[in-house]
N, C-alpha and C positions, 0 to 999 in steps of 0.2 A: 121165790123170785117172781116178779110180775112180768108176764108176757106182754109184748106190745109190738107194734109195727110203726114205722116212721110215716105217719100220715101228714097231711098238710096242716097248716096252722089253724084250721077251723074246727078240728076235732081230734079225738083220741080214742083208741080202742082199749077198753078195760079188759081185765083178765076174765070176767064173766061173759065176755062177748058183747057187752053193751057198748054202743058207740055214742059218745058224748059230743055234741056240737056246740060250739061257742059262738056268741054274737060277735060282730066286728068290733064293738066297743071292748068286749072282754079280751079279744085277741090283741087289740092295741095296748090294753093295760098290761097283759102278760108279756108282750114283746118289750115294753118299756122296762118292766121288772127284770126281764131276762138280761137286758144289756147292763143293768145295774149289778145283777148277781146271777150268773148262769147256772149255778148249782147251789140253790138255797137248802139249808138244813130243814128238818121237820118243824122246829120252832119258828124258823124264819118264814116258812110257808104259811103257818097258822097266823103269824103276825101280818103277812101280806093280805090274807083274807079279811082280817079285822080292819086294816088300814084302808082297804079298797072296797067300798060298798058294792061295786058292780060285780065283785067276785064272791059275794056273800052266799049265793045259792050253789056254789061249787064246793064239793068235798075236798079236803086236803089230799086225799088219795088221787083224785082226778088232776089236781094241780101238779102233783108229783109226776104223773104220767105225761102231762103236757110238757113239762120241763125236760123229761127224758127224750121225748120225741123231738123237741126243739134242738137239743144237743146233738141228737142223731142226724137231723137235717143239716145242721151246721158242719158236722164232720164230713157228711157226704158232699156238701158243697165245696169244702176245702179240698177234699180228695179229687173231686172232678176238676177243679181249677188246676191242681197240681198235675194231674194226668194230661190236661190240655197243654200245659206248659212243656212237659216232657215230650209230648207228641210233636209240638212245634220244633223243639230242639232236635229231636230225632229226624224230622223231615229235613230241616236245614242241614244237619250233619250228613244225612244221606246224599243230599245234593252236592255238598262239598266233596264227599268221598267219590261220587260219580265223576265229578270234574277231575279229581286227583287220578282216578283210574284212567280217564281219557288221556291225561297228560303223560302218565306212565306208559300207556300203549304207544303214544307218539315217540316217547323216548326210546322204547324198545325197538321200534321200527328204525329210528335214526341210528341206533347202535348196530343193528343188523346190517344196515347199509354201509356204515363205516367199517364194520368187520369185513365185508366183502371187498371193499376198496383196499383195505390193508392186506388182505390175502393176495389180491391181484398185484399190489405193489411189491409184496415179498417175492412172488414168482418172477417178476420182472428184474428185481435186483440180483437174483441168483445168476442171471445171464451176464451180468456186468463184470468187468475185469476188476482186479484187486485195486488198481489205481483209481478206477471209477468209483469203487466203494469208498475209498478214502475221501474222494472229492465230495461224495454224497454226504458223508458224515460232517464234513466242514460246512457244507451248504445248510444242512439241517441245523447245525449249531448256530449259524448266523441267523436262521429264520426265527430262532427262539428269542433273539434279542428284541427287546421292546423298542419299536421304532419311535423316533422323535417326531411328533406332529407339529406342524406350524401353528402359531397362535390362532385361536378362534376369534372371530369378530364378535365383540360384545356390544355392538350398537343395538338399538331396539329390534331391527330386522334380524340381526344375528342371534340375539337372545331368543327370539321366537323359534328360529331354526333349531337351536340347542334344546329348547323346551320340548319341541315335537319329537326330537330324537330321544330325549330322556323318557318321554311318555312311552314310546315304542319299546325301548329297552326294558323299562320297568314292567310293562305288561307281559313281555316275553319271559321275564323272570317269575312274575306272580302267577301266571296261568299257562306259560309255555315251557319250552325245554332249553332255554338259554343257559340254565345252570342245572347241573345234576344234583338233585336234592335227595338226601337220605333222612330217614326218621331220626329225630333227636333221641338219644338214649333215655329211657325211663319215661317217655311220653306215650301214652296210649289214648287214642281218641275215644270219645264216649259222650253221652248227654251231660255228664257232670264235669267233664274235663275242661281245661281252659281253651282247648282247640287242637288243631293239627299243627304240630311244630316240626320243622325240618331244618337241617343245616346243610351247608354246601359240601361238595366233595370234589376237590381238585380244581377249584377256580382261583382266579387272582384275588388276593386279600381274604377277608372273612365275610361270610354271608349267612343269613338266617331268614327263614320264611315261616309265617304263621297264618292260619285261617281259623276264624272263629265266628261265633254268633253272639251278639249283645242286644239287649232289649232297649236300644236307644235309636232314635231316628237318625238317618244319615247326616243331616245338617248339624245335629248336636255332636255326632261323632267327629265330624270335620273340625268343629270348634275346639273340642278337647285335644285332638291330636296335634293341631297347629300350635297349641300352647305347650310346647315341649317342656319348659322348665317346671310345669305343674305336675308332671308325672315321671319325667326322666331325672332321677336324683343326681346323676352325674353332670347334668347340664347347668352351667353357671349362668349363662345369659344367651339370649337370641335377640340381636338388633336388626331391625328392618332398615336397609339402606335405600331401597327404592321399590316402588310398586308400579307395574305397567299393565294396563288392561289389554286384552287381546280381542280380535274381531269376533271370535266365536263365543264370547262371554266369559272366557277364562281370565286368570290373573297370573302374572309373572312377578315374583318377589325376589329381590336380591337380599340375602341374609348374611350376617356374620354371627357365628355361633362359637362359644367357648365351652369346653368340657373340663371339669375338675380332674386333677390327677388322683388316682385311687390310693396312692401311698406316697410317703416322703421320698422314696427312691425314684420316682418317675416325674416326668415333666407334663404339664397340662397341654391339651390339644386344642386347636382352633380350626375352623372351617370357613371358607367363603363359598356360599351356596346359592344355587338358583332353585327356587321352588315354583312349580307350575301346578295350578289348580284348575281343573276343567271338568266338563261333563261329557261322558261318552254317548254314543248313539242310543244305547239301551237305557239311558237315564242314570247310570252309575256315576258316582263322584270319584275323582282321582286326584290325589295329591302326590306328585313325584318330585324328587330332589336329586341334585348332583352337584359336585364341586366345580367351581370356576377357577382353576389353577393356572390355566395357560390361555389367557385372553388378551385382546388389545381393543382399543377404541371404546373402552368402557370403564366402569368403576373397578378399582383394585385396592386391596389393603396390604401394605407391606408386612413383613414379618414382625410379630409383636414380641417384645422381650418376655421371657419365661414361658413361651408357648411354642409348640411345634406344629407346623401346618400339616394337617392330615387330609386325606382324600375320601370323599363319599362318592362311590359309584352310583349308577342309577338305582334309586331306592324309592320307597313311598308306600302309599296306602290306596287300596281299591275298596270302595264302600258301595255295596249294592243293597237296595231296599229288599226286605224279606217279607214274604207273604204272611199276613197276620200280624205285622208290626215288627219293629226291630231292624237290624242290619247284619248283613254278612260281610265280614272284613277280611281282606287279604293284606298282609303286611310283609314287606321285603326290606331288610337292612343289609347293605353291601358296602363295606368300608375297607380302606387300607389305613391301618392305625400306626404306620411308621414304627414298626417294632425295633428298627435299628436305633431309635432314640432312647431306649431304656436299657438298663443293665441286662445281661444275658439271662440272669435268673428270672426276670420278669417277662421275657419274650413269649413264653407259652400263653401268658395272659392276653397278649396282643395278637397272637396268631391262632386263637381258638374261636371257631364259629359257635361252639357251645356257650362260651362265656358271653359272646355278643347276643345270643338268643336269650340268655337269662337276664342280662342287664338292660337290654333295650327292647327287643322284639316282644318278649313275653310281658315285660313291664307295661307296655302300651295296652295289651289285652287285659291285663289285670286291672289297670286303672279304669278302663271302660266298663268292665264287669262290676267293679266295685261301685262306680257311680250309678250304674243301672240298678244295683241292689239297694243303694241308698234311696233312690227315687221310689222304688216299690215299697220300701219300709220307711216312709217318711215319719218323722217324729224324733223326740229327744232321745239321746243315748245316755250312757252312764254319766253321773255327775251333772245332769242337765245339759250336756253338750250334744249338739247335732253332729251327724257324721262328717259334714263338710268342715266344721270347726276342728274336729279331732284330726282330720286329714291335714288341715293347715298346721296344727301343732307338730304332727309328724314331719311335715315338710320343713318347718323351721328348725327342728332338731337336726335333721339330716343336713340341711344347708349350712347351719352354723358349724357343724362338725367338719364339713368339707372346707369351709372357709378357714377354719383354724388349721386344718391339715395342710392346706396349700399356702396360706400366708402371703397373699398377693400384695405387692407394694402399693398398687393403686387403691387398696382398701386401708392403707395406713400401717401395715405390718413392716417392721424393720428387724433385722437380724442382729443379735448381740453376740459378742465373742464368747467362745467356750472356755472351759477351765483347763484346757490341755487335752481333754478327751472328747472326741466328737461323736460319742454314742447318743447324746441327747441334744436336740436342736432347740434353742430358745429364741422366741420372737416376742416383740412388744408392740402393742398398738395403743396409741393415745388419741386417735382420731375421735372427733365428736360423734360421728355416726356410730362407731363401735360402742361408745359409752352411753349413748342415748338410752335412757330408761334404766341403766344399771345402778343409779344412785338412789333408788328408792330404798329406804331403810327396811330391813326385814324385822326389826324389833325396835320399839320406841327408844330403847336405851342406846342405840347405836346410830351415830350421826352419818349422813351420806358423804363420805370423804374419799371414796375410790375415784381415781382419775386416770387409771391405766389398766390394761389387760395384758397379762403375760400368758403365752402358750408354750408348754413344754411337750415335745413330741419325739417319737423314736419308732424304729421298725426293727423287727427281729425275725429270723428264719426259724421255722419249726419243722421237725421231722416226725412223720407218722402220727399226726394228731388230726383227726377229722375236725374241721372248723366248727361244725354244729355241736359236736360233743364238748369242745373247749368252751364255746359260747354258753352252753347250758350250765356248765360248772361256774363260769364267771358270774352268770346271772343269779344263781342260787346260793353262792357262797362268797359274798363280798368280803367277809372277814379274812378269807384265805389269801386275798391279794391286796386289799386296801388297808389293812390294819398296820399302819406305819407310824403310829404315835405322833400325830401332828399337833398335839397340844403345844409343842415347842414353837411351831409356826404361828399359832394364834397369839402366843405370849410375846414373841419377839418382833412381830412385824405388823400384821394388818390391824388387829384390835377391832374387827368388825363383827357383825352378827353371824350366827351359825350358818348362814347360807352364802357367805361371801366367796367361798371357794368351792368349785364344783366337785372336788374330790377329797379335800383334806380330812373330812370327818366321816367319810363313808364307812370306815371300818370300826369306829368307836361307838358301837351301839349295843343296846341290850337286846334288840330283836328287830326283825324287819317284816313288814306286812305288805304283800303284793295286792294292790287293788286294780283289777283289770279295767281299762277304759273302753277299748275297742280292739277288734282284730279284723284284718282284711279277709277276703274270701280265701278259702283253703288254708287259713291261718299262716299265710306267708309272712305277715308282719303283725306284731303285737305292740300296742301302746298301753302303758300301765303307769300307775302311780305307786311308788315305793314309800311306805311310811317307816322311817327309822325311829324306833322308840327309845328315848333316852340316850341320845347319841353322844353323850359326853358333856363337858362343861367348859365354859370360858373361865379364865383365871379370875375375872372380876366377880363372878357369881358361881363359885365352885359348888354350891349346894343346890343349884337350879338346873337339872338336866332338862333338855328340850327334845321335842319330837321334830324331825326334819322330813320334808317331803322331796322326793325326786321324781321328775317326769322322765320316763324311760321308754326307749324304743328298741325293740328286738326284732331282727329279721334274719333269715337264713338258718332257721333252726331245723330244717328238714335234712336229715343225713342222706336221704336218697336223691336229693336234687343235685344233678351233675353240674359242676362248674359254678355253683352258687356261693357267693361270699356270705359271711356271717357278720352281723354288726350288733353291737351293744352300745347305745348312745344315751346319755342321761344328762340332766341339768337340774340343779336345785330350784325349787319353787316355794313360794310361801303358801300358807294355808288358804288364802283367798282364791288361788288358782285362776287368775284372770286370763282371758284369751290372749291379751296383749302383754302378759307378764314378761319381763326381761329374762332371756335365757342365755346362759353361758354353757353350751354343750361340750361334753368331754366323752371319751369312750374308746372303744376298740373296733377295729375292722380286721377280719381274718380272711385272707384270699387264698384259695387253693391254686397251686401253681402247676400241678401235674394232674393228668386224668386219673379218676378213681379206678383202681384196678380190681376192686372187689366190692360190688354194690349189694352183696347178699348179706351184709352184716349190719343191719340198721339197729339203732338204739343200743349200741355197745356202751356198757357202763362198767366202771372199774371200782375196786375198793380203795378209794382215795384216803379213807381214814387211816389205813395202814401205810399207804404209799407216801402220803404227805407228812407222816410222823406227827399227826395232829395229837395223838394220844401219847407221843413220846416213845413208841415201841421201837423206832429206828428201823423197821423192816419195810421192804418195798415189794409190791406185787405187780404182776402184769398178766392179765387174763382176758380172754375173749372167746366167744363161741366159735368164730371162724376168723382167724387172723391171717391176713394176706402176707405172703412172704416178701413182697416187694416193698420199696420205700416210696413214700409220698411226702411232698413238701407243701408247706403253706407259709404265707407271709403275714405276720401280725403287725399292724400299725396302730399306734395309740397316740392320743393327743389329750392334754388336760389344760384347762384354762383357769387362770387366777385373776381375780380383781384385786387391785392393791393401790397403795399410795405411791406416786412416782418417786419420791425421795427414798423409798425402801426397795428400789429395783434390784440392787446388788444382792441384798439379803434374800429377797423373794426368789431371785433366779437360782441362788445356791440351794435353797430349800426345794425348789421345783425339780432341780436335777436330782437331788437326793430322793425325792418322792418317786419320780419316774424310774430311777435305777432300782429302787426297792420293788416297784411293781414288776419290772423286767425280771428281777431275781425270783419273785413269787410265781410269775407266769412260767418261767423255765422249770421251776420245781413242780408246778401243776402239770405242765406238758410232759415232763419226764415220767410222771406217774400215769398219765393217760396213754403214753406211747407204748405200744406192744413190743415185746422182744421179737425181732425178725430174723434171728439166726436159724440155722437148720435144726430140725427135730426139737423145737421148743414147744413144750406142751403147756397145759394150764397149770401154772405154778403159783401158789400163794407163799410169799416169803415168810409170813407168820405161821408157825405150826398150829396155832389155835384154830385156824380155819379147817385144817385137816381133821383135827380132833372133833370139832363141832359137827362136821359132815358125818363122821363115823357114829357119833352119838345119835344124830337124827335118824340115820338109817337103821341102826340097831334097835332103837326104841320103837320105831314104826313096825318093824318085824316082830318085836316082842309082844306088842299090844294087839296088833291087827292080824297077826298070823300069816302075813304075806310080805314079800320083799318090795321095797319101794323102788329099787333099781333093777334093771334087767341084768341077768348074769352075763358075763363076758369079759371079766377082768377082776383083778384083785389089787390090793394095796391102797394106801390113802390117796395117792395121786389119782387113781382111777375113780375112786368113790367121789372125791371132790369134783372132778371134771364132769362125771355123769350127773351129779346133783345139780351142778351149775347149768347144765344144758337140758335138764328135765323139762318137758313141754308144759307141765302144770306149774302154776305159780306156788312156790314153797317159801314160807316166811316164818321167822321166829319172833316171838314176843317175850319181853321180860315179865317176870312174876312180880309185878308191883301193883299198887293200888290203881295207878294209871298206866296200864301196859303200853310200852312203846316198842317199835320194831327194832330188832338188833341185827337181823340178817335176812337176806332174801336172795334167791337165785336169779338168773337173768330174766326168766319169765315173770317172776315176782316184781322185779324192778320195772320191767316194761308195763306191767299191770298198774303199778302205783305211779308210773311216770316220774321216777326219781333216780338218785344215785345212792350208793351204799353209805356215803357220808351223810347225805340229807335224810336217809332212812331213819337215823337215830332221832330225828326231830319230829317224826310222824307217830302219833298215838293211834292205837287200835280203835279208840272211840271215834276219832276223826274219819276213819275209813269206812266203818260200818254204818249203815242206816239204822233207823230206830228198830225195824223188824229184826235186823241182824244182831243188834246189841241185845235185844230181849232174848233172842234165841241162844246167844252165846252165854249170857249170864245164867239162863235157865239150865244150861248144860255144864256150867263151870265145875260144879261140885262133882258131877259124874266124871269129868276129865281128870280131876285130881284124885278121885277114889278108884275108878275103873281104869284110868290111863288113857282113854280116848273117847271121842264122841263123833257121830256122823251128823252133819248139819245140813238142813235143807238149802236148796238153791235160793238165790236172792240177788240183790243189787247192792253194790258198795261204790265208793268214790275213790278216784285216784288223787294224788297230792295236788293235781291241777284242777280238781273239782269235776272231772269228767265221770259220768256214770259208767259202771262196769258190771255186767251181769255174769253170773257163774251158775253152772248146772247143779253142783253140789260141792260140799267142802268136808274135809276131815280135820279134826283137831286132836293132837295127841301130846302127851307129856314126854319131854326129853329128859332122860336121866344121864347123869355123869358117871364117872368111874366108881364113885362111892354109892351109886344107886340113889342119889339125892336129885330132886327135881331141879333142873337147870333153867328150863324155859318151856314155853308152849309153842308147838309148831303147827302151822296151818298149811293145808294143801287145797288150793282152789282149782277145781277140775272144769275144763271146757269154759274158760272165761273169754269174754270179748267186750269191746267197747260198744256202748249203745249209740 
């Protein structure tokens, strides 16, 4: 190995101690070559010397040392830059924590004072008579009633007074003690966290607060936050009714805002708002807002059909410039979402500050951090798309799904009568705006004849199914919920190209390939293209299978995110994949309705192959590492859009109902498999006896070949063996004895390592997981495994099913024998694995 040190670009230290100095012209030539190829091979270095005469007097060995030193300097530069960035984040975070500590100290002092007053009041009331006590109770009860205030003046002078009051209230919430804040569950501050997030405790309505650092200038932050529809997916529109400048250089805006309803069971909300933008004495920018629901002498908007008027209490954004660049942001959202307007089952959604924090407060911070990341990493992304273009596609998918779900009449949607059962709602839209761009033919053989869009939607209540887990299954196994034989639909009605219906052919495919486009920071949202290979045939060309592409948006896949909804939204696209391609989004939204009672069980995965009777075994299982004994509920809402000819409306509506009801049945079957048994004393039980037998074979073979026990002593019986194997901390996986080995079983740690489910496990080959070094090592030891019965493998790196690198310290492979002492499969044990 050649010893060297990272010198400057004018020289290099050789292993014999000789120091070689280069001329500026040589350094310039080498730098130019370095940018073309940072790590040239030996042949390439010799070729460089031949092609560049100025380097002809330099030995190839010296060139090699120069490139090594240059890479070393580049690595040091990047590391120094990274450490500077982390240091700035830590400094800003320290400042935020000091401010938070000051606020908490003030809150403690305030509580101590209130406690003293309460004790004094208690001592005084003990001296009162019984009648006086009764009177006191009545008086206190009257005091709790919300007083009715007279209408506020909405003239320009009155609006300025309201704006100043809003500013004071907002700042007292953002940096003061006006609201008692508690840390949001699952949120830990740090240099890599999204920020400090807190939720309200005991205040009117629901409220959330966040503090964070972003690498954007304050003026740019203000521009982004004011454009609420660009980052708040639930925001349908914000209209500016009036703008008034103020004497201090600020601006008062009167706004009308509409929010989408999250499900078919709820009504959309709207707000009449005052927004006040100003600059504080210390140079900070402030945007504060509140509702104008009780005013006179000014603009007003009467109640709008299909909307419930909600209230925004003093909320907003405090943006302060940060030393070294960037901004420190304080966000407060405080609302009364009128929970009375929705069914009782949905009220937890409207009365939860945690849900408000996830959907609104943290969404603003994520958008800012995502844009700052895109600015620092300027350049084209996958498929030649820039990040802003990919964000626009995500926004179009989400917005189109919300439009279909809400079906507003002012967008052209009209309700059609049901077939006697109101489980599926059908709406039709024939407006030119909706159809604009949808008549582009997807194949030359199909004429542009669609002139209407039909949406079929429904909602269903689910028990004990984590939204993230169900979403992951729906994403990875389309054939389990969308294979409803829709060739009949194509033959009987539309006669269009294979992309005319957003969901009709999703399940009829030979395979699906996921092509990732982009993901947001912390992988909160993933945009991807799904390639459906050979997705079926049209009656006119039954011998011509086609590939189909879906643009798909996934979010809410983190099982540890408290109160986070999960969404899977997709739309067919053609192979050209233009930025302005017409989209008919369809998909699912799964909303948790109850607080998560046990957040210590992430990545729970079940054996759906047996539970869903995919192989016809008829058995059902239910297992988990730690299953909570309580019940949790979630609401799934689905919407699917069809493009069709208007004269076929009745037939298409009937087929759409059949399609959605089929999906409801499939989802109920999947949810039943994913839902754990919650009765008392329910252990880990596999309905199929083969699982118990396989676990016994694995442990017995391990003990036979290696001379030690795989499981710790502490119980007996097949139930104990299976449960202990499932909960073993090491990743244990079985592979078939085939020319192309595929995984047939894995314990929970193995599924976590591969990032998959037991159903999808059977589609993963061993060759796909191991890298080249691991494959060579395994193939070299394969003969020993079959003859000796086991082999110890060196540590290395493999890949999960999602492509993430996984390192492991060492591995053991052994042959699993059945009752007849014949080889059944090969089992692997990966020890001390972790994601890189």
